[in-house]
N, C-alpha and C positions, 0 to 999 in steps of 0.2 A: 504494500499500499504506500502510495506517495505521501511523504510528510507534508502537512500544511504549513510550510514555513518558507520565508523568503530565501533566496540563494545565499550561499556563504558569502560571496563577494558583497552582495547588498547589505547583509547584516553587519559585516565588519565595517563597511563604509559608514553606516549609521552610527555605529558605536564609536568610531574614530572621530566623527564629527561632533559628537557629544563629549568625549572624554580625552581625545587626543590619540596619536598613533603609537602608544606604548604597549609593548607586550612583556609582561613580567614572567621570567622563568621560575618554576618551582623545582629546585634541585636539592632534594634532602639527602645530601651526601653524609658519609659517616662523620667527616670533619665538621660540617656545618651543624648537624645534630648536636654534636658534643659542644660546639661553641654556643648553642642555644640552651645548653643544659638539659637536653633531652636524650633518652635512651636510643641507641642504634638498634631499633626493633620496630615491628609494626605499630606498637603503641606510640612510639616516638614519631613515626610517619603521620599518624593521625593528628597528633598535637600540632605538629609542624604545619600541616595542611589547613587545619582549623585556623591558625594564626594568620596564614597567608590569605585565605579567603576573607577573613574579617578585615584584614589590612587593605586588600586591593579592591574589594567590592565598591563599585560606584566611584573608583578612583582611576583605574586603568581599564582599557577596552578588552583586553585579552590576557589570559594566562597560558602558560605552556609548561606543563609538567613533563619532566624528562622521565619516561617510563622506566629506564634502566635502574634508577635509584629505587624503584619499587619492586621490580622483578627480582632483585637479589634476595628477597625474602620469600620467594615463591608464591603460592596461592594467597597467603596472608598479606603479602605486599600488594599483589594485584587487587585484593579486596579493597585495599586503601585507595588505589586508583579509582575504582568504581565509586567509592564514597566521595572522593574528591570531585570527580566529574559531576555527580549528582548535586552536591552541595554548591559547587561553583555555578552550575547552571540555575539553581534556585536563587542565587545571589545576583543573577543577571550578568555573569561573566561569560564571554566566549572562551571555549577551551580548545587549544590545539594540542593533541596528544603527540609528543615528540618521541616517536617509536621507530622512525626510519625503516619501515617495512618495505618489502618489495620482492616479488616472485612472479611465477608464471601460472596461467591457466587456473586450475581448481585451488591451488594454494593462494594465488592472489585474490580470488573470490572469497576464500576463507578469511583472509586478513580484512577484506572489505566488510564481511559480515561482523567481525569482531569489533571494528572500530568505527564503522559508518552506518550500521543498520539500526533502526530505531528499536529493534527487538533486543539488542545487546546491551548489557549493563555497562560495557566499556565504550559505548558509542559517544564520540566526542564531536565537537563542531567541525573539526578538520584533523587530518593525520599527515605527518611528515613521511615521505617515502623516498626510496632509492631507485634510480632508473638504470642501474648498470646492466640489467637484462633487457634494456630497451624500453622506451616510453610506451610502446604499444603494448608491452607485457602488462602494463598497469590498467589496461582497459577495464577489467572488472571493478577496479577501485573507483575509476572515474565515472563509470556508468552508475554505480550505486550512490556515489556522492551527488551526482547530478539529480538523481531521482528523489534523494532524501534531503536536499537542501544543505548538504555538507560540503567540505572541501578536501582536496588532495594537494599537498604542498611538496614539490619535488626539489630535492637537494640538487642544486645546479652548480653554484659557485661558492664553495665553502672557503672560509679564511684559513683553515689549518694548512700549513705548508705541505704536508704529505699528500693532500688532495689536489694541489695545483698542477703537477705535471700531467696527471690524468685528465683533468678538466680542461686544460689548455692544449691538449694533444690535437693535432690536425687530422680531420677525417679525409676520406678519398674525395669528397667534394670540395675540399680546400678550406672548410671553416672549422673552427675549434669545436670540440665536443660540447662545451658549455653554450656556445652560440647556436649550435644545432638543436640542442634541447630547448633553449629559450624560443626559438622559431617554431618548434613543434608544439610547445605549450601554447603559444600565441594562436596557432592554427586551431588547436582544440577549443580554446576560448571563443574563437570566431565561428565555431560551428553552431548552427541553429538548434542542435539537439542538446547543447551544453548551456546551462543557465549562467548568468553573469558571474564571472570570477570563480568558477568552480575549481579550476586548476591554477595553483600558484607556484611560486619558486622561492627557494632559499638562496639569497644573494648576500654575501658578507658585506657589511658596512665598512669594513677596513680595506676593501679591494678598489683598485683603480676601475673606471667605468669599462664595461664590456663593449664589444663591437656591436652586439645586437642592441637596438634602441629599446631600453626598458619600458619607455612609455607606450610601446606597442604590445606589451605582454597580455593585457586584458585580464590579468588576475592579481591576486594579492602577492606582494613581495614581502617575505619575512626576512628581515635584515638583522642578523646577529652581529655582535661585535661592539655594541654600545657599552661604554663604561670600562670594565676591567680589561677588556681586550684592546682598548685604545681608541675606539671611535667616539667622537663628540656628537652632540646634536647638530652642530654646524657641519660636520663631516657627512652625516646622514642627509642633510638637506642638499649638500653639493653632489653627493653620489647619485641621488635619485631625483635631481632636478628634471622637471618636465613630466613626471609621473602624475597621474590624476590624483587629486585629493582623496584620501580614504583608502588608497591602495597600498600604502607603505606601513609596515609594522616593525618598528625598531625594537629589537629584543635585548633585554639585559636581565641578569639574575643576580650575580655576585654583589654588584653595587647596591641593590636594594635589599637582598637578603642579609647582608652584612649588618643592616640596621636592626635585625630581629634579635631576640623575640619581642622587642618593644613595638607593639602594634601602631601606636601613635607616631613613632618615628618612621616606621615603614611607610605608613600612609602619607606622612608629610614629604618624604623623599620621592615617593612615586608620584604624588600630585605635582610637585615642583618640576619633575623631569617631564611628565606628561604635558604639562603646560608649555614648557620650553619647546618641546618637539611640535606641539600644535602651532605655535607661532611660526616656527621655521619651516616645517614640513607640510602642515595642513592635514 
């Protein structure tokens, strides 16, 4: 059954227009749990997430839990992902599950059912995916996202140095892998069968501009690298100049989570950063 909700791109754009283009990462690492005085176990995850939801609700547009920090506790940890997705949704937050899934055929369809199907307790507003097996292999994820009003965000240009040689490699057609993927994503978003902004891309905010004009992507750009990785709000504005308002999500985690577990300080830091980004990026 098709969900009665606006497309992912439309919902993000509306949230950004209200709260600014900030995406807050939820990364409950062992070190951060200890820093917050919480146990490194599922109960600690739950307390951590409750603090984050209270701190970020009505302050930021989007949160992005890194699923790996939950998976390390097995089923008990994944139960906390389910709890977080539900509570964040109830609080009005858009949730991007940062799980970087990707496979072919029935396996891709199973990942889609897990993270993008309304019937799944893990269903988030969007899922990050890998395209190493080819963007076409992600069709089951894109199709279900399109029908359920959710999104698929493809890792294209990551800021980690290990990824750059592969992403910048030149294909037989003479374009870089990353530019080929961006063009393919743009073509998907231009398809009449795909609702506005269903397919997005991860593009690091610390990187020089790509050859592909990002203003033509037609989807949400998740831009990690703000804060601890070195990018500033001015850098984000410069990197993504020309992109439509409401299509950029600048992502940070450490700079905000370092303020915890003080909820008021986390809210203050997030609010100030979101406002600064709204002025510069839109």
